[in-house]
DODRENRO-789690 format. One record per residue: residue in three letters; x, y, z of N, C-alpha, C in turn. Coordinates in steps of 0.2 Angstrom, whole numbers. Example, Ala and Ser with C-alpha at 12.3 -4.5 7.8 and 13.67 -1.06 7.14 Angstrom:
<rs>
(r 'ALA'; (66; -28; 39); (62; -22; 39); (66; -16; 39))
(r 'SER'; (64; -11; 35); (68; -5; 36); (64; 0; 39))
</rs>
This chain:
<rs>
(r 'MET'; (-150; -59; -24); (-149; -59; -17); (-142; -61; -15))
(r 'ILE'; (-139; -66; -18); (-133; -69; -17); (-127; -64; -19))
(r 'TYR'; (-129; -60; -25); (-124; -55; -27); (-123; -50; -22))
(r 'LYS'; (-129; -47; -20); (-129; -42; -15); (-125; -44; -8))
(r 'GLN'; (-127; -50; -6); (-123; -53; 0); (-116; -53; -1))
(r 'ASN'; (-114; -55; -7); (-106; -55; -9); (-103; -48; -9))
(r 'ILE'; (-107; -43; -11); (-105; -36; -11); (-104; -34; -3))
(r 'LEU'; (-109; -36; 1); (-109; -34; 8); (-103; -37; 11))
(r 'LEU'; (-102; -44; 10); (-97; -47; 13); (-90; -45; 11))
(r 'GLY'; (-90; -44; 4); (-83; -41; 1); (-81; -35; 4))
(r 'ALA'; (-86; -30; 5); (-85; -24; 8); (-83; -24; 15))
(r 'LEU'; (-86; -29; 19); (-84; -31; 26); (-76; -33; 26))
(r 'PHE'; (-74; -37; 22); (-68; -39; 22); (-63; -34; 20))
(r 'ILE'; (-65; -29; 15); (-61; -23; 14); (-60; -19; 20))
(r 'LEU'; (-66; -18; 23); (-65; -13; 29); (-61; -16; 34))
(r 'LEU'; (-61; -23; 36); (-57; -26; 41); (-50; -26; 38))
(r 'SER'; (-48; -26; 32); (-41; -26; 29); (-38; -19; 30))
(r 'GLU'; (-42; -14; 29); (-40; -7; 30); (-39; -5; 37))
(r 'PHE'; (-43; -8; 42); (-42; -8; 49); (-35; -11; 51))
(r 'MET'; (-34; -16; 48); (-27; -20; 49); (-21; -15; 46))
(r 'PHE'; (-22; -13; 40); (-17; -8; 38); (-16; -2; 42))
(r 'ALA'; (-21; 1; 44); (-21; 7; 48); (-17; 5; 55))
(r 'SER'; (-19; -1; 58); (-16; -3; 64); (-8; -4; 63))
(r 'MET'; (-7; -7; 57); (0; -8; 55); (4; -1; 55))
(r 'GLY'; (0; 4; 52); (3; 11; 52); (4; 14; 59))
(r 'ALA'; (-1; 12; 63); (0; 15; 70); (6; 11; 74))
(r 'VAL'; (7; 5; 72); (13; 2; 75); (19; 4; 72))
(r 'VAL'; (19; 6; 66); (25; 9; 63); (27; 16; 66))
(r 'LYS'; (22; 20; 67); (23; 26; 70); (25; 26; 77))
(r 'GLN'; (23; 21; 81); (25; 20; 88); (33; 18; 88))
(r 'LEU'; (34; 13; 83); (41; 10; 83); (46; 15; 81))
(r 'THR'; (44; 20; 76); (49; 24; 73); (50; 31; 78))
(r 'GLN'; (46; 31; 84); (47; 36; 89); (54; 35; 92))
(r 'SER'; (56; 28; 92); (63; 27; 96); (68; 23; 91))
(r 'LEU'; (65; 20; 86); (69; 16; 81); (69; 19; 74))
(r 'PRO'; (74; 18; 70); (74; 21; 63); (69; 17; 59))
(r 'SER'; (66; 20; 54); (61; 17; 50); (65; 11; 46))
(r 'GLU'; (71; 12; 45); (74; 6; 41); (74; 0; 44))
(r 'MET'; (74; -1; 51); (73; -7; 55); (65; -9; 54))
(r 'ALA'; (61; -5; 54); (54; -7; 53); (52; -10; 46))
(r 'VAL'; (55; -7; 41); (55; -9; 34); (58; -16; 34))
(r 'PHE'; (64; -17; 36); (67; -24; 36); (63; -29; 40))
(r 'MET'; (60; -28; 46); (56; -32; 50); (50; -34; 46))
(r 'ARG'; (47; -29; 43); (40; -31; 39); (42; -36; 34))
(r 'ASN'; (47; -35; 30); (49; -40; 25); (51; -46; 27))
(r 'LEU'; (55; -46; 33); (57; -53; 36); (51; -57; 38))
(r 'PHE'; (47; -54; 41); (41; -58; 43); (37; -61; 37))
(r 'GLY'; (37; -57; 32); (34; -59; 26); (37; -66; 23))
(r 'VAL'; (44; -66; 23); (47; -72; 21); (46; -78; 26))
(r 'ALA'; (46; -76; 33); (45; -82; 37); (38; -85; 37))
(r 'LEU'; (33; -80; 35); (26; -83; 34); (25; -87; 28))
(r 'LEU'; (29; -85; 23); (28; -88; 16); (32; -95; 15))
(r 'LEU'; (37; -95; 19); (41; -101; 19); (38; -108; 19))
(r 'PRO'; (33; -109; 24); (29; -115; 24); (25; -116; 17))
(r 'LEU'; (23; -111; 14); (19; -112; 8); (24; -114; 2))
(r 'VAL'; (30; -111; 2); (35; -113; -3); (38; -120; -2))
(r 'TRP'; (38; -122; 5); (41; -128; 6); (36; -134; 4))
(r 'GLY'; (29; -132; 5); (24; -137; 3); (24; -138; -4))
(r 'SER'; (25; -133; -8); (24; -134; -15); (31; -136; -19))
(r 'GLY'; (36; -135; -15); (43; -137; -17); (47; -131; -20))
(r 'PHE'; (53; -131; -19); (57; -125; -21); (58; -124; -28))
(r 'VAL'; (56; -130; -32); (56; -129; -39); (51; -125; -42))
(r 'SER'; (46; -123; -38); (41; -118; -40); (43; -111; -40))
(r 'LEU'; (49; -110; -38); (52; -103; -38); (56; -102; -44))
(r 'LYS'; (57; -107; -49); (61; -106; -55); (57; -101; -59))
(r 'THR'; (61; -96; -62); (58; -91; -66); (62; -88; -71))
(r 'GLN'; (59; -86; -77); (63; -83; -82); (62; -76; -83))
(r 'VAL'; (59; -73; -78); (58; -66; -78); (60; -63; -71))
(r 'PHE'; (66; -65; -69); (69; -62; -63); (70; -55; -63))
(r 'HIS'; (71; -52; -69); (72; -45; -69); (66; -41; -67))
(r 'LEU'; (60; -44; -69); (54; -41; -67); (52; -41; -59))
(r 'HIS'; (54; -47; -57); (54; -48; -49); (58; -43; -46))
(r 'LEU'; (64; -42; -48); (69; -37; -45); (66; -30; -46))
(r 'LEU'; (63; -28; -52); (60; -21; -53); (55; -20; -48))
(r 'ARG'; (50; -25; -47); (45; -24; -43); (47; -24; -36))
(r 'SER'; (52; -28; -34); (54; -27; -27); (58; -21; -25))
(r 'VAL'; (62; -18; -30); (65; -12; -29); (60; -6; -28))
(r 'ALA'; (55; -6; -33); (50; -1; -32); (46; -2; -26))
(r 'GLY'; (44; -8; -24); (40; -9; -18); (43; -7; -12))
(r 'VAL'; (49; -9; -11); (53; -7; -5); (54; 0; -5))
(r 'SER'; (55; 3; -10); (56; 11; -10); (50; 14; -8))
(r 'ALA'; (44; 11; -10); (38; 14; -8); (37; 13; -1))
(r 'MET'; (39; 7; 2); (38; 6; 9); (43; 11; 13))
(r 'TYR'; (49; 12; 11); (53; 17; 14); (50; 24; 15))
(r 'CYS'; (47; 26; 9); (44; 33; 9); (37; 33; 13))
(r 'PHE'; (34; 27; 13); (27; 27; 17); (29; 27; 25))
(r 'PHE'; (34; 23; 27); (36; 22; 34); (39; 29; 36))
(r 'TYR'; (43; 32; 32); (45; 39; 34); (40; 44; 35))
(r 'ALA'; (35; 44; 30); (29; 48; 31); (25; 47; 37))
(r 'LEU'; (24; 41; 39); (21; 39; 45); (24; 41; 51))
(r 'ALA'; (31; 41; 51); (35; 43; 57); (35; 50; 58))
(r 'ASN'; (34; 54; 53); (35; 62; 53); (29; 66; 52))
(r 'LEU'; (23; 62; 50); (17; 66; 49); (11; 63; 53))
(r 'PRO'; (6; 67; 54); (0; 64; 57); (-2; 57; 53))
(r 'LEU'; (-4; 52; 57); (-6; 46; 54); (-10; 46; 48))
(r 'ALA'; (-16; 50; 49); (-21; 51; 43); (-17; 53; 37))
(r 'ASP'; (-12; 58; 38); (-9; 60; 32); (-5; 55; 28))
(r 'GLY'; (-1; 51; 32); (3; 46; 29); (-2; 40; 26))
(r 'MET'; (-7; 39; 29); (-12; 34; 26); (-15; 36; 19))
(r 'LEU'; (-16; 43; 19); (-19; 46; 13); (-14; 46; 8))
(r 'LEU'; (-8; 48; 9); (-3; 48; 4); (-2; 41; 1))
(r 'LYS'; (-3; 36; 5); (-2; 29; 2); (-7; 28; -3))
(r 'MET'; (-13; 31; -2); (-19; 29; -7); (-18; 33; -13))
(r 'THR'; (-13; 37; -14); (-13; 41; -21); (-10; 37; -27))
(r 'SER'; (-8; 30; -26); (-6; 26; -31); (-11; 26; -37))
(r 'PRO'; (-17; 25; -36); (-22; 25; -42); (-21; 31; -47))
(r 'LEU'; (-19; 36; -44); (-18; 42; -48); (-12; 41; -53))
(r 'PHE'; (-7; 38; -51); (-1; 37; -55); (-1; 31; -60))
(r 'MET'; (-5; 26; -57); (-5; 19; -61); (-7; 20; -68))
(r 'PRO'; (-13; 23; -70); (-14; 24; -77); (-9; 27; -81))
(r 'LEU'; (-5; 32; -78); (0; 35; -82); (6; 31; -84))
(r 'ILE'; (8; 27; -79); (13; 22; -80); (11; 16; -84))
(r 'ALA'; (5; 14; -83); (2; 9; -88); (2; 11; -95))
(r 'TRP'; (0; 17; -96); (0; 20; -103); (6; 21; -106))
(r 'TYR'; (11; 23; -102); (18; 24; -105); (22; 17; -106))
(r 'TRP'; (21; 13; -101); (25; 6; -101); (21; 1; -105))
(r 'LEU'; (15; 0; -104); (11; -6; -107); (7; -3; -113))
(r 'SER'; (7; 3; -114); (3; 6; -120); (-5; 4; -119))
(r 'GLU'; (-7; 5; -113); (-14; 4; -111); (-17; 11; -113))
(r 'PRO'; (-24; 10; -115); (-27; 16; -117); (-29; 21; -111))
(r 'MET'; (-29; 27; -112); (-31; 32; -107); (-38; 35; -108))
(r 'TYR'; (-42; 34; -103); (-49; 36; -104); (-50; 43; -101))
(r 'ARG'; (-55; 46; -104); (-57; 53; -102); (-58; 53; -94))
(r 'THR'; (-62; 48; -92); (-64; 48; -85); (-58; 47; -81))
(r 'VAL'; (-53; 44; -83); (-47; 43; -79); (-43; 50; -79))
(r 'LEU'; (-42; 53; -85); (-39; 60; -85); (-43; 65; -80))
(r 'LEU'; (-49; 64; -80); (-53; 69; -75); (-51; 67; -68))
(r 'ALA'; (-51; 60; -67); (-49; 58; -60); (-42; 60; -58))
(r 'ILE'; (-37; 60; -63); (-31; 62; -61); (-30; 70; -60))
(r 'GLY'; (-34; 74; -63); (-34; 81; -62); (-37; 82; -55))
(r 'ILE'; (-43; 79; -54); (-46; 80; -47); (-41; 78; -42))
(r 'GLY'; (-38; 72; -42); (-34; 70; -37); (-28; 74; -36))
(r 'PHE'; (-25; 77; -41); (-19; 81; -40); (-21; 88; -37))
(r 'VAL'; (-27; 90; -38); (-29; 96; -34); (-30; 94; -26))
(r 'GLY'; (-32; 88; -25); (-32; 86; -18); (-25; 85; -15))
(r 'VAL'; (-21; 83; -19); (-14; 82; -17); (-11; 88; -15))
(r 'ILE'; (-12; 94; -19); (-9; 100; -18); (-12; 103; -11))
(r 'LEU'; (-18; 102; -10); (-21; 104; -3); (-17; 100; 2))
(r 'VAL'; (-16; 94; 2); (-13; 90; 7); (-5; 92; 8))
(r 'LEU'; (-2; 93; 2); (5; 95; 2); (6; 102; 5))
(r 'ASN'; (1; 106; 6); (1; 113; 8); (-4; 115; 13))
(r 'PRO'; (-4; 111; 19); (-9; 111; 24); (-9; 118; 28))
(r 'GLY'; (-3; 120; 29); (-2; 126; 33); (1; 132; 30))
(r 'GLY'; (0; 132; 23); (3; 138; 19); (10; 137; 17))
(r 'GLU'; (14; 132; 20); (21; 131; 18); (21; 124; 15))
(r 'PHE'; (25; 124; 10); (26; 117; 6); (29; 112; 11))
(r 'ASN'; (25; 106; 11); (27; 101; 16); (31; 96; 12))
(r 'GLN'; (38; 96; 13); (42; 92; 10); (42; 84; 12))
(r 'ILE'; (40; 83; 18); (39; 76; 21); (33; 73; 17))
(r 'ALA'; (28; 77; 16); (22; 74; 13); (24; 73; 5))
(r 'LEU'; (28; 77; 3); (31; 75; -4); (34; 68; -5))
(r 'ILE'; (38; 67; 1); (41; 60; 1); (36; 55; 1))
(r 'GLY'; (30; 56; 5); (25; 51; 5); (21; 50; -2))
(r 'LEU'; (21; 56; -5); (18; 56; -12); (23; 52; -17))
(r 'LEU'; (29; 53; -16); (34; 49; -20); (33; 42; -19))
(r 'GLY'; (31; 40; -13); (30; 33; -11); (24; 30; -15))
(r 'GLY'; (19; 35; -17); (13; 33; -21); (16; 31; -28))
(r 'VAL'; (21; 35; -31); (23; 34; -37); (27; 27; -37))
(r 'PHE'; (31; 26; -33); (34; 19; -32); (29; 13; -32))
(r 'ALA'; (24; 14; -28); (19; 9; -27); (16; 8; -33))
(r 'SER'; (14; 13; -37); (11; 12; -44); (16; 8; -49))
(r 'LEU'; (22; 10; -49); (27; 6; -53); (27; -1; -51))
(r 'ALA'; (27; -3; -44); (27; -9; -42); (21; -13; -44))
(r 'LYS'; (15; -10; -44); (8; -13; -46); (8; -14; -53))
(r 'VAL'; (10; -10; -57); (10; -11; -64); (15; -16; -66))
(r 'SER'; (21; -17; -63); (25; -22; -65); (22; -29; -62))
(r 'LEU'; (18; -29; -57); (15; -35; -55); (10; -37; -60))
(r 'ARG'; (7; -33; -64); (3; -35; -69); (6; -39; -75))
(r 'ARG'; (12; -36; -76); (17; -40; -81); (19; -47; -78))
(r 'LEU'; (20; -47; -72); (22; -53; -69); (16; -58; -69))
(r 'GLY'; (10; -56; -68); (4; -60; -67); (3; -64; -74))
(r 'LYS'; (6; -62; -79); (4; -65; -85); (8; -72; -86))
(r 'THR'; (13; -73; -82); (17; -80; -82); (18; -83; -75))
(r 'GLU'; (18; -78; -70); (20; -81; -63); (14; -82; -59))
(r 'PRO'; (15; -88; -55); (10; -89; -50); (10; -84; -44))
(r 'SER'; (5; -83; -40); (5; -78; -35); (10; -80; -29))
(r 'VAL'; (11; -86; -27); (15; -88; -22); (22; -86; -24))
(r 'ARG'; (24; -87; -30); (31; -86; -32); (32; -78; -32))
(r 'VAL'; (27; -74; -35); (28; -67; -35); (28; -64; -28))
(r 'VAL'; (24; -66; -23); (24; -64; -17); (31; -66; -13))
(r 'PHE'; (33; -72; -14); (39; -74; -11); (45; -70; -13))
(r 'TYR'; (46; -70; -20); (52; -66; -22); (51; -59; -20))
(r 'PHE'; (46; -56; -19); (45; -49; -17); (48; -49; -9))
(r 'ALA'; (45; -53; -5); (47; -53; 2); (55; -55; 3))
(r 'LEU'; (57; -59; -1); (64; -61; -1); (69; -56; -3))
(r 'LEU'; (68; -53; -9); (72; -48; -12); (71; -41; -8))
(r 'SER'; (65; -40; -6); (64; -34; -1); (68; -35; 5))
(r 'SER'; (68; -41; 8); (72; -42; 14); (79; -41; 13))
(r 'LEU'; (82; -43; 7); (89; -43; 6); (91; -35; 5))
(r 'ILE'; (87; -32; 1); (88; -25; -1); (88; -21; 6))
(r 'SER'; (82; -22; 10); (82; -17; 16); (87; -19; 21))
(r 'ALA'; (90; -25; 21); (95; -27; 26); (101; -23; 26))
(r 'ILE'; (102; -20; 20); (108; -15; 19); (108; -9; 24))
(r 'PRO'; (103; -5; 22); (102; 1; 27); (100; 0; 34))
(r 'MET'; (97; -6; 35); (95; -8; 42); (102; -9; 46))
(r 'GLY'; (107; -12; 42); (113; -14; 46); (117; -7; 48))
(r 'TRP'; (116; -2; 44); (119; 4; 45); (116; 8; 51))
(r 'ASN'; (109; 6; 52); (105; 10; 57); (103; 5; 63))
(r 'TRP'; (106; 0; 64); (104; -5; 69); (104; -2; 76))
(r 'GLN'; (99; -3; 79); (98; -2; 87); (95; -8; 90))
(r 'GLN'; (98; -9; 96); (95; -15; 100); (88; -14; 102))
(r 'PRO'; (83; -17; 99); (76; -16; 102); (75; -19; 109))
(r 'THR'; (70; -16; 112); (68; -18; 119); (63; -24; 118))
(r 'VAL'; (62; -27; 123); (57; -33; 123); (50; -31; 120))
(r 'THR'; (48; -25; 122); (42; -22; 120); (42; -21; 112))
(r 'GLU'; (48; -18; 110); (48; -17; 103); (49; -23; 99))
(r 'TRP'; (51; -28; 101); (51; -35; 98); (44; -37; 97))
(r 'TRP'; (40; -36; 102); (33; -38; 101); (29; -33; 96))
(r 'LEU'; (31; -27; 96); (28; -23; 91); (30; -25; 84))
(r 'PHE'; (36; -27; 83); (38; -30; 77); (34; -36; 75))
(r 'ALA'; (33; -40; 79); (28; -46; 78); (21; -43; 76))
(r 'LEU'; (19; -38; 79); (12; -36; 78); (12; -33; 71))
(r 'LEU'; (18; -30; 69); (19; -27; 62); (18; -32; 57))
(r 'GLY'; (21; -38; 58); (20; -43; 53); (13; -46; 53))
(r 'VAL'; (10; -47; 59); (3; -50; 59); (-2; -45; 56))
(r 'PHE'; (-2; -39; 58); (-6; -34; 55); (-6; -34; 47))
(r 'GLY'; (1; -33; 45); (2; -33; 38); (-1; -39; 34))
(r 'THR'; (1; -45; 37); (-1; -51; 34); (-9; -52; 34))
(r 'LEU'; (-12; -51; 39); (-19; -51; 40); (-23; -46; 35))
(r 'GLY'; (-20; -40; 34); (-22; -36; 30); (-22; -38; 23))
(r 'GLN'; (-17; -41; 21); (-16; -44; 14); (-21; -49; 13))
(r 'LEU'; (-22; -54; 18); (-27; -60; 17); (-34; -57; 16))
(r 'LEU'; (-36; -53; 21); (-43; -50; 20); (-44; -46; 14))
(r 'LEU'; (-39; -42; 12); (-40; -38; 6); (-41; -43; 0))
(r 'THR'; (-37; -48; -1); (-37; -53; -6); (-44; -57; -6))
(r 'ARG'; (-46; -58; 0); (-53; -62; 1); (-58; -57; -2))
(r 'GLY'; (-58; -51; 0); (-63; -46; -2); (-64; -45; -9))
(r 'TYR'; (-58; -45; -13); (-58; -44; -20); (-60; -51; -23))
(r 'ALA'; (-59; -56; -20); (-61; -63; -23); (-68; -64; -23))
(r 'ILE'; (-72; -62; -18); (-79; -63; -18); (-84; -58; -20))
(r 'ALA'; (-81; -52; -22); (-85; -46; -25); (-81; -42; -30))
(r 'THR'; (-84; -39; -35); (-80; -36; -40); (-77; -30; -37))
(r 'ALA'; (-71; -29; -39); (-66; -24; -37); (-69; -17; -37))
(r 'ALA'; (-73; -16; -43); (-76; -9; -44); (-81; -7; -39))
(r 'ARG'; (-84; -13; -36); (-89; -12; -31); (-87; -10; -24))
(r 'VAL'; (-81; -14; -22); (-79; -13; -15); (-72; -9; -15))
(r 'SER'; (-69; -7; -20); (-63; -4; -19); (-63; 3; -16))
(r 'PRO'; (-69; 7; -17); (-70; 13; -13); (-69; 12; -6))
(r 'PHE'; (-70; 6; -3); (-69; 5; 4); (-62; 5; 7))
(r 'THR'; (-57; 5; 2); (-50; 5; 4); (-48; 12; 7))
(r 'TYR'; (-52; 17; 5); (-51; 24; 8); (-52; 24; 15))
(r 'THR'; (-56; 19; 18); (-57; 20; 25); (-51; 19; 30))
(r 'SER'; (-45; 17; 27); (-39; 17; 31); (-37; 24; 33))
(r 'VAL'; (-39; 29; 29); (-38; 36; 31); (-42; 38; 38))
(r 'LEU'; (-48; 35; 38); (-53; 37; 44); (-50; 33; 50))
(r 'PHE'; (-48; 26; 49); (-45; 23; 54); (-39; 26; 57))
(r 'GLY'; (-34; 28; 52); (-28; 32; 54); (-29; 38; 58))
(r 'ALA'; (-35; 42; 56); (-36; 48; 59); (-39; 46; 67))
(r 'ALA'; (-42; 41; 67); (-45; 39; 74); (-39; 37; 78))
(r 'TYR'; (-34; 33; 76); (-28; 31; 79); (-24; 37; 81))
(r 'GLY'; (-23; 41; 76); (-19; 47; 78); (-22; 52; 83))
(r 'TYR'; (-29; 52; 83); (-32; 56; 88); (-32; 53; 95))
(r 'LEU'; (-33; 46; 96); (-33; 43; 102); (-26; 42; 105))
(r 'PHE'; (-21; 41; 101); (-14; 40; 104); (-9; 46; 104))
(r 'TRP'; (-10; 50; 99); (-5; 56; 98); (-9; 63; 98))
(r 'GLY'; (-15; 63; 99); (-19; 69; 100); (-19; 73; 93))
(r 'GLU'; (-19; 69; 87); (-18; 73; 81); (-25; 75; 79))
(r 'THR'; (-26; 81; 76); (-32; 83; 73); (-31; 85; 65))
(r 'LEU'; (-37; 85; 62); (-37; 86; 55); (-39; 93; 53))
(r 'SER'; (-36; 97; 49); (-38; 103; 46); (-43; 103; 41))
(r 'LEU'; (-47; 108; 40); (-52; 108; 35); (-49; 107; 28))
(r 'GLN'; (-44; 110; 27); (-40; 110; 21); (-38; 102; 19))
(r 'PHE'; (-36; 99; 24); (-34; 92; 23); (-40; 88; 22))
(r 'ILE'; (-45; 89; 26); (-51; 85; 24); (-54; 86; 17))
(r 'PHE'; (-54; 92; 15); (-56; 93; 8); (-52; 90; 3))
(r 'GLY'; (-45; 90; 4); (-40; 87; 0); (-41; 80; 0))
(r 'ALA'; (-43; 77; 6); (-44; 70; 6); (-50; 67; 2))
(r 'LEU'; (-55; 71; 3); (-61; 70; -1); (-60; 70; -8))
(r 'LEU'; (-56; 75; -11); (-55; 75; -18); (-51; 69; -20))
(r 'ILE'; (-46; 67; -16); (-42; 61; -18); (-46; 55; -18))
(r 'GLY'; (-50; 54; -13); (-55; 49; -13); (-59; 48; -19))
(r 'LEU'; (-62; 54; -20); (-67; 54; -26); (-63; 53; -32))
(r 'ALA'; (-57; 55; -33); (-53; 54; -39); (-51; 46; -40))
(r 'GLY'; (-50; 43; -34); (-48; 36; -34); (-54; 32; -36))
(r 'ILE'; (-60; 34; -34); (-66; 30; -35); (-68; 31; -43))
(r 'ILE'; (-67; 37; -46); (-68; 38; -53); (-63; 34; -57))
(r 'ALA'; (-57; 35; -55); (-52; 31; -59); (-53; 24; -59))
(r 'LEU'; (-55; 21; -53); (-56; 14; -53); (-63; 11; -56))
(r 'LYS'; (-67; 16; -57); (-74; 14; -60); (-74; 16; -68))
(r 'GLY'; (-69; 21; -70); (-69; 23; -77); (-65; 18; -81))
(r 'GLY'; (-67; 17; -87); (-64; 13; -92); (-65; 5; -91))
(r 'ARG'; (-69; 3; -86); (-71; -4; -85); (-65; -9; -85))
(r 'GLU'; (-64; -12; -90); (-59; -17; -90); (-52; -15; -87))
(r 'ILE'; (-49; -10; -90); (-43; -8; -87); (-43; -6; -80))
(r 'ASN'; (-48; -2; -78); (-48; 0; -71); (-50; -6; -66))
(r 'GLU'; (-54; -11; -69); (-55; -17; -65); (-48; -21; -63))
(r 'ARG'; (-44; -21; -68); (-37; -24; -67); (-33; -19; -62))
(r 'LEU'; (-34; -13; -63); (-30; -8; -58); (-32; -9; -51))
(r 'ALA'; (-39; -10; -50); (-41; -11; -44); (-39; -18; -41))
(r 'ASN'; (-39; -23; -45); (-37; -30; -43); (-30; -30; -41))
(r 'ASP'; (-26; -26; -45); (-19; -25; -43); (-17; -22; -36))
(r 'ALA'; (-22; -19; -33); (-21; -16; -27); (-21; -21; -21))
(r 'ILE'; (-23; -27; -23); (-22; -32; -17); (-15; -34; -16))
(r 'SER'; (-10; -32; -20); (-3; -33; -18); (-1; -28; -13))
(r 'ASN'; (-4; -22; -12); (-3; -17; -8); (4; -16; -6))
</rs>
């Protein structure tokens, strides 16, 4: 009974976290109607630094000492690149499309882990990759013409996969606070450069939206982490795909966006592939699912 309660509670936390991420996506889409996406990326990272500073201050800045700075840098470059691609896709595609392309990273993670970390490749994972890429083709070609903007969102999935696999390497020696802080700090420094080239003075409303961007992103991280902490990732990870449903609802309510049958079918294939990839291979996929909490 306790085990079932943990699964239900974990699933609830995952659902709430994905609602927060979809809400963050809606805020990004609204902000990028009038401001460049480079500003949204920078503000998202800056809020991360601000929220983490009290934790670092409490544990002492000596806790930031590391011998694998190059891995922190790799993870940050890959992560902020994924964020640029994701935010650009949100600005120029229907919200559900952008949220779906963000969820393609489980398709690439086994390939990168196999090449970089020499982790085994299971048949079920190969099947999932094949199914997933059929779904991706349907999403990239929703109207009969190749969608280049969607391809940028897909590239974000590749960068996100690289960031998550590098996170697994960092997790062998680095505590979570150090990993998250370095990511927020380095991503802020990296994203400050293009933000400086594209700076526009925000209105009062837009400053409030930037604040919401940080709040939704942070709450999403906390809820997702809590969900994976109280229930096995293989049990609750399929609920991460609900962000596509929440994104579709936001898109319909605020921008009048609708979904084609081809997109829906492609989304179902990608979701099925993600579930197969996360459940196949047991130990490796349990780690892959747990890595998703870094989002």
